N, C-alpha and C positions, 0 to 999 in steps of 0.2 A: 588161518581164515583171512588175515589182513591181505595176503597176496591174492586170494580168490576174490575179495571185494574189488580190487583193482582190475582183475581179469573180467569181472562182470561189467564194471563201469570205470574206464580209465579217467573219467572226469573227476573222480575222487581225488586224484592228484598225487599218486605214488605212495610208497611205503618205506619207512625206515625200520630196519630190523636191528635191534640192539641186544647184545648179549655177550657173555663170556666166550673166550676162545674155545674152539672145539665143540660147538653146539650145532653144526651143520647149517649155519646161516646161509653161506654161499651155495651150498648144495640145494637148499630149498628154493632159492631164487632162480638158479639155472634150470631147475625142473619145471618152472612155471611155463616155459615156452611150449612144452608138450600139451598143456591144457588150454592154450589159447586158440580161438578159431583162426583158420588160415585167411590171408587177405589177398585181394586182387590188385596187382600193380601193373603199370606200363612196362612192357619188356625192355630191359636194358637201361631203365632210368635209375641213376644212382640215388635219386631223391625219393624213391618209392611213391611216385605220383599215383593217385587214385584215378583210374580211367572214368569213373562215374562223376568225378568232380576235378578235372585236370587243372593244374595251376598254369595260368597263361604266362606267368613270369618265370617258369621253371628254367634254370640255367641250361638244362639239357633239352629243352623244348624249343618252340611249342610242339605239343603232341597233337597230331591230326586225329580227327574223329575216326574211329575204327582202327586205330593203331593196335598192333599185336599186344596182347596182355598175357600175364601168367599169374597163377595162384601159388603162393608160397607160404611157409610158416612165418609167423611174426619173429622178427629178429630180436635177440638180446645182445645189445652192443655194450661191451665192457669198456669203461674209462679207467685206464691205469692211473694210479696215484701220481706217478712220475711223468704223465703225458705233457706234451708241450701245448702251447696255445695253438700253434699251427695244426697239430694233429687233431685237436678238438674242433676248431672252427673251420679249418680248411685254409689253403694258401695257394700261392702261385704254382702251377704245374710245371716243374722244372724240366721234365722229360720233353714236353711239347715245346717249351721255350728253347731248349737246346737243339732238338731235332727238326723243328719246323720254324723256329724263329718268331713265334707268336705268343702272346700272353693268353693263358687259359687258367681256369680255376680247378684246383684239385679238391674235391669235397672231403670234409673231415668227418669225425665221428657223429657230430650233430646232424649231418645229412643222413648218415646211415641209420641213425636211431629214429628218424621220422616214421610215425605210425607204428612204432615198436616200443622197446624197453631200453632205457639207458641205465646201465647197472654200474654202480661205483662201490667197489669193495674198499673197506677202511675209509669211508667217505670223510670221517673226521680228520684224516691226515692229508686231505686234498689241499693243494697250494691255494693261497688266497686269490691269486689272479685267475685261476681256473674256477674257483667258487663264484667270483664276481661275474664271469662270463656265463656260467651255468645259470645263475640267478636271472640274468637279463633274458636269456633265451627261454627259460622255463616260464617266465612271466608273460612274455610277448608271443611265444609260439613261433617266432621268426628269428633266423640267424642272419645278421647283416655284417658282411665282411668288407672292409675298406682298407686295403693295404697293398703295397708293392704294385700300385697301378691297377689293381683288380677291384672291381666293385660288383658284389654279388649279394643277392637277397633271396633266401629260400625258406620255405616253411620247415619248422622243426618242432613238431608236437609229439611228445613221448611220455611214457610212464616212467617217472624217476624212482628208481629203487636203489636204496643204499643199505649197506651193512656196516656195523661198527662194534668195536669193543670199548665200552665206556672207560675202562681202565687206561686207555691210551689217549684220553682227552675228549672233551665235549665238542659239539658242533657250534659254529657261530649261530646266534639266534636267528639271523636273517635266513640262513640255509635251513635250519631246523624247521622253521615255519613253512617252508616250501613243500615239505613232505606232508601229504594229506593226512596220513595216519601213521602211527608207530606201534610197534609191538615188542615186548620183551621176551627173550628166550633164555632158558637156563637148562643145564644138564639135570636129568632126573636123578634123585637120590635113591630111587628104588632099584636094587640090584637086578631084579627080573627085567626091568625095562632096559637097563644098560647091557645086560647079556643079550637081549634080543637085537639091540642096535649093532653090537659087535658081530653077532651071528649073521645078520643080513649083509653087513659090509664085507665079511669074509666070503659069503656066497657070491656077492657081486664081483669081487676081485677074481674069484676062481672061474666064473663063467658069466661074463656080462650079458651076452645075448640071451642066455637062458633066463637070467634074472629079469631082463626086460619083458620077455614073454610071460613070465610068471605074474608080473604086475600090470600087464597091458590092459586087462579087463578093468582093473581098478582105476587106472588112468582114464580109460574111455568113459567110465561112469562119472568121474569128476568133470571131465571135459563136457559131457552131455549136460550135467547139472549147470555148468557155467553158461552154456548156450541157452538152456531153458530159462535161466534167471535173466539173461540179456533180453530175451523176447518179452518176458513178463514186466521188466522194469518200467517201460514207458507208461504202463497202466497203473502203477502203484501210486496211491493217493497219500497226501500229507495234509491233514486238516489244520485249522487255525489253532486249536487247542494244543496240538503237538508242536506246532511252530512256536507258540508262546512258551511252552515248556522248555524247548531247546534254548531260546533266548534267555529265559530265566536262569537256566542252568549255567550258561556261559557267563552271565553277569555275576552270579553268585560265586563262581570259581575264579573270578578275576582274569578272564581270558581277554587278552588285548586284541583289538580289531574285530572284524566280522568274519574272517576266514574260518575261524573255529565253528561259528554258527552254521556257515554254509556247508563245510565238510561234514559236520555232524548230521545235518539234514540229508545230504547225499548218501552218506554211509548207512543211515537208518533205512532209506528206501531200498538200498541194495540188500540189506539183511532181510527186509520184508519179502523182497522178490526171491531171495534164496530159500526162504521158508514157505514159498508158494502162497503168499498172501498178497492181497490187492490193496491193503491199507497198512500204514505204519502204526504200530502200537507202542506203548510206553516202554516195553522191554527192549524194543529195537533201539530206542533213543539211549537207554542206559548202556547197552552194549556198544553202540556207536560212539558214545562219549568216552568210553575207556580207550578206544582206538584213536579218536580225533583230538582229544583235549589234554592228554597227559603231558604233552610236550609244548603246549601253548599257554598254560597258566603261568602267572607270575611266580617267580621263585627267587630265593636268595642266591648269592654267588656259589655257595657250597652245597646246595640242595640238588639232588638228582631229579631229573624229570620223573613224574609219576603222579598217580591219582588213586585215591582210596574209593572203592565202590560205595562205602558208606557215605562219603562226602557227596557223591552223585545222588544217592537216595535222599539225603537231607536237603540238598540244594534244589532238586527238581520238585519237591513237595512243599517248599517254604512259602511260595507265593503263587498267585494266579489260579486259574480254574484247573480242575482235576482232569488230566488227559484220560482218554479211554483206556480201560484195562485190556490186557492181551486175552482174547477169547480162547486162544489155543495153548496157553501156558507159557509160550515164548521161551522154550529151552534154547540155550545157546547152540549155534551150529557145531557140528562135530569138529573137533580139533581146535576150537577157540579157547584161548587162555585168558582168563579174567585178569588182565594186566600182568600176566606172567608171574603172579605171586609176589609182585614187588611191594615192599613195605612203603608205607606213607612217607612222603618227603620229610626229612629231618630226623627220622628214627633210625638210628644206626647202632644196632646191637644193644647190649645191656645199658642200664642207666649208669651214667658216669660215676655217680657217687657210691655205687655198690662195691663192697669189698669183694675181692676174688677169693672165694672160699678155699682154704687149705694151702694158699701160696704165700701168705704174708704180704701180698702186693696190694696196692691200692691204685685206683684210677681216679683222676681228678678232672672235673669238668673245667672248661675254659672260662676264665673271667670274661667280661665284656671286651671285645676286641678294641685295640687302640684305634685312633683315627688311621685311615689307610696310609701306609708308608710305601714310598717308591724305592725300589732297589734298582741300581744300574751299575754294571761294571764298566770300566773304561773302554771306550770304543776302539775296536780293532780296525774297522774299515773306514771308508770315507763316510762317516755317519752324520746323522741329523742331530738335532738338539737332544740334550739329556732328558730322560723322562719318557721316551718312546722308543720302540724298537727301531734301530737305525738301519738305513739302507746300505747295502754293500754290493760291490761288484764281484761276481764269482762265476762258477760254472753252472749254477742253478738259478732259476728265476725267470722272470719275463724278459724277452729280448727288448732292449731299449735303443739299440743302434748297432753299428758294426764298425770294424776297424781293420786296417791292413795288419797282417801278422806273418810276414815272410812267406815261405813256400810250403809250410806244413801246419796250417791252423787246425786245432783240435775240434773246433765246433764251427763248421763251415756255415756261413750265412749265404744260402744258395741264391736267394733273390738278389742280394747285394752283389754277389759274384757275377751273376748274369748281367746286371746293370753296368758293372765295371767293364765287362768284356765286350758288350754290344757295340759301343762307339768305335772300336778298333777293327771291326771285321773287314771293312773295305781295305784298310791299310795292310791287313794280313792276307789279302788275296782271296777272301771268302766271298764268293759271288752268289752261291745258292742258299738254300735254307740251312738252318743250324748255326751253331756258334763254335768258334775256336777259343777255348779258354786256356790261358797261360798262367804259370805260377803267380805272376805279379797281379793277376786279376782276383786272386783268392781273397775273400774277406771272412773275418771271424765275428761271430755274434758277441755283442756286449750284453750281458744279462744283469738284471738288477733283482736282488733278493732282499730278504729281511733278516737282519742279524739279531738273534734273540739271546736270552740268558738261560743258563742252568743254575737255579738257586738250590744249593744243597744245605739243608738244615741239619746241623749236628747238635743233638739235644741230650743234655745230661739228665738221665732218668734215675739217678741214684737216690738213696734214702734221704739225703740231705735236702733234696728238692721238694720233699713232702712237707717240710716244716713251714709254718706260717703261710700256707696256701701258695707257696712259691711256684709250684708247678702250674697252678691255675693261671697265675700271671704270665708265665712263660707261654702257655697255650694261647692266651689272649694276644700276646705279642706276635706269635707265629701266624695266627689267623689274620692279623692285620697285614702281614707281609704276603700271605697267600692271596689276600684280596687284590693286591696290586698285581701279582703274577697272573691271577685270573683275568684281569682286565687287559693285560698285555700279552697273554697267551705264551708266557714263558714256561719252560719245563721246570719241574720241581722234583726233588728227591729228599729222602729223610733217613738219617742214621741216628740210632740211639745207643747209649752205652750205660751199662749198669752191671752190678755183680762182678763177674770175672771177665767180661768181654763186651764186644759191640756187635750190632747186627743191623742189616739194612732193612728198615721198616718199609721203605717204598723205593724201588728202583726209579731212575729218571722217567718221568711221565708228564704228559700235558694235562692230566686229570687232577686239578687242584681239589675237586670234590673228594677224590679218593684220599688225597693227602690230609684233608681236614678230618676225614673219617678215621684214618690211622692215628692221627694226633689225638683225637677225642678218646680213643681206646687205649692210649699209652699208659701203662702202669709205672709206678715208681717203687724203688726198694733196692737194698743192697749197697755195696761199696761203689767207689767211683774210679773205674779204669780209664782215666782220661787219655792216656797214651794209646790205648786200644781204639778208642773212638776216633782220634785224629788219624791213626793209621788206616782205619777202615774208610774214612772220608777221602784220604789221599788215593786209595785204590779206586774208589768210584770216580773221582775226578780224572785220574789218568786214563781209565777205561773209556770214559765219555769223550775225552779229548781225541783219542784214536778214532772213535766212531764219528765224531762231528767236530771238525776243527773250527768251523765258523761260529759255533755257539760258545758264548763267553761264560766261563765258570765263576760263580760267586758263592762263597762259603759264609754261612752265618752260624757261629758257635755260641750256644747258650749254656753257660755254666758259671759256677762260683769259683772255678779254678783250683779247687782242692782235690788233688789226686790221692785217693786212699787205697788204691790197688794197682798192681802192675808197675812198670818202670817209670822213671821221671819223664814227664811228657815234653820237656823242653827240646830234647834232641829230635823227637818226632815232629814238633812244631817247626823247627828249623828246616826239616826235610820237606814239610808241606809248603813252606815258603818258596822253595825252589820250583814248585810246579807252576807258579805264576798266577794263581787264582787271586782275585780280589777277596779279601777276608775281613770279617768283622767279628769281634768278640762282644757278646752282650753279657755283662756282669750281673749275675742274679744274686750276688751277696747282699745281705741286708744288715741293718743295725748301725749303731754309731761307731763301733769298732770294726774296721774292715782290714783284712789281711792283704788285700791288693794282689792276690795271686792271679786273678784274671788279667790285670794290667801287665804283669810279667809275662804271662803266656802270650798276650797280644803282641808284645815287643818281639818275642822270639818268632812269631808267625809273620811279622811285618804287617800286622793288622791294626785297625783302630778299635779302641775299646769304648763301649757305651754302657752306662748303667741301664738296667731294665726300665727304671722309671723315666729315663730320658728318651726312650724309644717312642717318639711321636712323629706326626706327619712331617715329611720333608727333611727330617734330621739326617737320614742316611744319604738322601739326594744331595744335600748341601756338602756333606763330608766328602762324597765321591767327586763332586764337581771341583772342590778345592784341591783334591788329590790330582785330578786331571790337569788343572791349571799349573800346579806345582811341577 
C-alpha cells in the first residue's frame, strides 16, 4: 500500500521498503510503473518537459508552443550503488566536444528521473557523496551542475523509492527523513503462502507473456483505483480536530521537525481518497502514522526504526479534542501491513535474564555501557586526524582532480583530457571541428574516498565469564565500542568461542543495531577453546582483507586468557599477529590474585592489554595514537 500511496500522490515524498533478503522488495517497486498513469512530454526532450507547463530554462529548449508531444509510461530510473557523480548529475558531453569541438551538457540520471521514479536498490550502501547530492536535489527539485566549464540548471522532481536490508546497515538520518513513508516486509511463515509464491514464480519463468495476460485484469483494476483516487484527492477534507490530533501524535512520539506532521496529513488524505471518502477520519491518521512516523521518531543508537500501534492509540487520545470517528469502520486497504509485524523498538527476543531451558546456558543482560570509546586503527592512506574516518586516494570515491599518468590511465578523466588536448589543435594541423587527442593528453581521475575500520569483536563466552556478572560488564564495554562504530559508520563483526569451538555470530556488517542484538542474546557456558576463537577471527580478517583492502582491520579480544579446551593459543596468537591487524586484549580477569594470562596472550599477538575496568572514553584512542607516533 505504501507504493500505491505514492502512486496516488507523489507529494507524499517517496517510500523506503525495508526487509530481509529475498522478500521481493525490488520486484514490487519495478511493478509500480505498470500502475501509474501515462504522462505527456515534449517529444525528444531528455528532461521530460510538460507541454502544459514548459520550462523556459530547459537546456534542450526553449520549446515552442505547439511543439510535437508524446504520451509515454512513467519512467523508473535506477540509480546503481556504484554510480559516479557524473552519471547521476550529468557532465560534459565528450562526444560533441570531440566531434564538434564545442561544450555541451550530457544529462544524467536526475534528468531522466524528472516526473518519474528514482529507484535506489540497497540505498543504505549508497556512497556518501551521492547521498549528499541526492538530498540537495530532492529538497530543491532542481539539479544545478557547475563543472568543466558547463553551467546547467534543470528541474528534477521525482518519487524517491529505496529498498534496503537492515542487516547490511542503517541509513543516515538525513536521508532516512527524506523518504515520506516507510514499510517493513518479511517472508511469510505460512507454508501455504510460500508454496503459492514459488508456484507463481515458476509459472512466470516458464511462460512470461501468458503470466502477464493472466494478471492483466488485476493490474488494470489497481491502475483504475489509482486514477479514481487521484481524481478524488483534491476534494478530501482535513478538519481542525484531525490536524490537532496529528500534531499531538507527533509531539507525543518525539518526532523531530514538522515533516512528520505534514507527511502524516498528506498520507491520511490519500488513504481517505483510496477508501472513496471525502473526509479524513481518525483511522486514516492511525494508518498514516504507521507509515510516516516509524522512521522519524527519536531513537537510541542501537534501536531499529519502528512504532507500536498501541503507542499511536495512546498518544493520539492523550490530549486535545476527540477527532471524529470513522463512520465506515475504516478497514485497512487490501495488502496493507500494520508496520510489517515489527516489534516495538528495544524489544529483541527473550528477556536477557531468562535461562535457556534444557541447555544449561544462560544469557546475561548488558550492564550500563561505559562512556563512548573511540577505536581507530593506524592510518593506511594519507589520512586526517585520529578519531574520524580518514580520507584516502584510491580507485573509488568522488573525483577531486586529475593527473598525468602516462599512455594508459585506467580511469580516464575525459573532460580534463579534452582540456589538455584543445590548445594544441592548431599546432597539430587540425583546422575543422573535432579534436586530435594524443597519449600525452590523457589524464587520470584522482578520487577521494573514506577509509573506514572493520572492528572484529572476539568474545569469550565460556562458563568462567558467567561468574560475578563478568559477561554483563563485557557486554557493557562492547556496547560502548559499538556506539563509536555507529557514529562513524564502521563495519563490525563478532565471533564468540565456548564449549568445543568458535562460531561467527555476525559476519562483517554496517548494522551495529544487529550487532547489539546478537550481543544481548549471547549465552555463556562450557569450556574455553581460546585457540579456536583466535583461529576463527584470523579467518574472518583474512577473508575481509581480500574483499576490501582499503578497510583497516581492528581486533578486540575480550577474555581472561585461561584456555581450558583445545591447543595452546600462543601459536595461533603469533599467526594472528602476522596478519597485521591492530589488536587489543581486554582482560576480564578479576580479584586480587591475577594469573596474567591475558597479558601473555597480548604479547604473543603484538597487542596492548587493558583491564576491563580501564576501558573508558579515549583510552584506546590514546593508546593507538602513541603507537602511531612510535
